[in-house]
N, C-alpha and C positions, 0 to 999 in steps of 0.2 A: 638233298633227301626231301620229298615233298611230305607236307605237313598238311593233312586235313583237317579244315575249319569245320566247325560245327554249323549249323544254319544261322544261330543267334550271333557267331562271330563274323559270318558273312554280312550278315545283316548291319552290324555296327560298322564294319569294314566299309561297306557300300556308302552308308551315311556320312561317316567319318571323311570320305573322299568327295561326295557331293558337296557337304559343308564347306569342303577346303576349296575347291574349285570356284564355289559360288563366291566366297569371300574374296578370292584371287581375282574374279572378274569384276566383283564391286570396287576392290583397291583399285584396278586398272582403270574403270570407269572414272572413279573419284580423281586420280592424279590427271587424266586426259582433261576433265573438267576444270581442275586447277590451272593445268596448262593453258587452256582456252581463255579463262578469265584473266591469266597474267599478260596474255597476247593483247587482249582487248584494253587493259589497262595502260599496258605499254601505247599502245595506239591512239589511246585517248590522251596520254599524256603528251605525247608528240604533236597533236592536233593543238591541244591547249597552249604549249609553248609556240607553236608558228604561229597560230592567231594573235597570241601576245606580242609577239616580236614586230608581227605586221602592223598590229594596232599602235604600238611605241613608235613605230618608224613613221606611220601616217600622222599621229599627232604633233610629231617632231617637225615632220614636213610643213605643217600648218602654222607652226612656231606658237604652240598650244602648250600651257603649262598643265600639270594634273589638275590643279585647283581650276584653272579656266575651264577644261573639259568637262569637271566634275559638275562645274556650275551649269554649264550648257545642257547637259543632259539629266540633271537633277539628281545625280548620286553621289555618293562619298569618296573622296579621293582614294581611300583604302580600297574600295570596291574596284575602283579602275586600276590602281596599283597591283592587286592580286590577279586581275586579268592579264595586264602587261606581263606579269613575271611567270604566268602559266601554273598559277596556285588556284586558279578559279575559271570555271566555263560559263560566259553569259547565257541568259535564255535568249530565245528568239525575239523576244520583246525588247530585250536590251539591245540585242543586234540591230533591229530595227531602228531603236533610236540614236545608236552611233551611226549608223549609214546614213540617216536623215542630218546628224550632226556635220557629217563630213561631205555630205552630198555625193555619196555612192551608193550603188545597189547593194542589197544585203548580202547579195551572191558575192560580193567582193571579199568577204569575210571567210568564204569556204574554199579550200584547195581541195584539187582533184589528188587522192592520195595513192594513186596507182603508181606513181614513180617509187623507185627504191629510195629509203630515207638517205642512204649514203650520199647519193647524187642531187637529193634537194637543194642543198646549199649552193650548188653551181649549176644545175641543169633545169631548163622549163621545157619539157615536151610540147609537142604541139598540142595535145589534147588536153593539156592542164595549164593553159592560160587562163587568166582572169580578166574579164572583158568589163569596161565601161562604155556607158551609152547604149543606144539603142538606133535601129533604123530611124525610127521617127525624128530622132534628135538630129539625124543626118551625118552622124560619126558614131563608129564604134572603135575604140582604143582597147588592145590587147596588150597586156604586162609581158614584155620579153625578158625582164630581169627577175631573178628567183625570188625577190622580195623587194621591199620598200627601203632597204637600208643602203649604205654605200654613198657615194659621193654623186652619183648619176641614176637615171632611170631611163629605160629604153623601151619605146611601144611600137607595134604595129597600128597604124591608124588606116582606118577604111572610111574614106569620104563618099557618100552616096552622090549619085548623079544631081547637079543642081544645089546641093547643100552649101551652105556658106556660114562663115562667123562673120556676121554684119558689123559688130562693133569691135574695134582694135581693143588687143588686151596687152598690157605692160606688165611683165614678170620680171624680177630680179634674178635673171637665170642667162645661162649661156645654152643655146639650142642649135642643133644641127639635125638634118634629115636627107634622105635618100629616096627618091622617088622610084618605086618598083614597076608601078603601072598605072596608066591614066595621066590625067593633066591637071595641073592646079595653077591657079592664078594665086601669089603670094605677095601680098604687101608688107614690106619691111619699113616701118617709118612712112615717108610719102611716096616711096619707090614701088611701082609694080613689076613684077617679075613673071613671066609665063614659062612654067616649066613641064617637063613631060619625062616620060621613063627615061631613067638613066641620068637625069640631072640631080644636083644635090645643093644643099644652102646651109649656110651657119651664120647666126648672129647674137647678139649679146646686149641686155638690156633695152631692147628697143620694141615699141611696139608694132604690132604685127596683126594681120587678119588674113584669111583665105578664103577661096571658093572654087568649087569645081566646075568648070563651065562645060564640061563634057558630057556625053550621054552614058559613059560606063563610069564603074566604080574606080577612084583612085586609092593606090595603096602606097603608103610611106613609111619607112623604119624612121621614127623620130626619137631624139635623143636628148634629154633635159637634164642640166646640172645646176644647182642643186635639184633634188626630186621635188615635186609640187603635189604630188598625189599622197 
């Protein structure tokens, strides 16, 4: 049975439905905004923990205590501890100070977040590598390991034509490498080895230096244990 509504009743019904749908849309937008803010917060926390984990590994690889690093950068032990635990995010100024203390570029502390979080612990995508050095330095090293933790680190080293390490370096490490392309003169102790693509090497606790005598870039996969960066 159809019941005819008066004009007044129709008007009330119209405004009631309009207000209801308006409130419903507002509620939907509010929930969507909360969801976006939650996702941003989660991503921020993930980035903070990742940065803190890498800072701790970098500090330990340099055999620095929290107190020693705090003294070097002029901040408190608690400040560094909070960053390492992912409870605080350093400013750009703080990152520049930390980068200078460790002699690494500021970009070292920024990870590319395109990878799925579930694989970040195990996988490094080609576009997500962090790099050290510049073309002007003669060598660029890309970190192939997911982070600076673990018992060893792996790099993809690119040596510019004519680049060289003029002074021998002695590190308390075991190191190995595989020449992907190009050539390299490698001095281990007093011995000179001329290596080319397909060759590999390994040495432990010995002074070494290198040069790229060729006219093309040399690419080396280099493994160091324990980590030095």
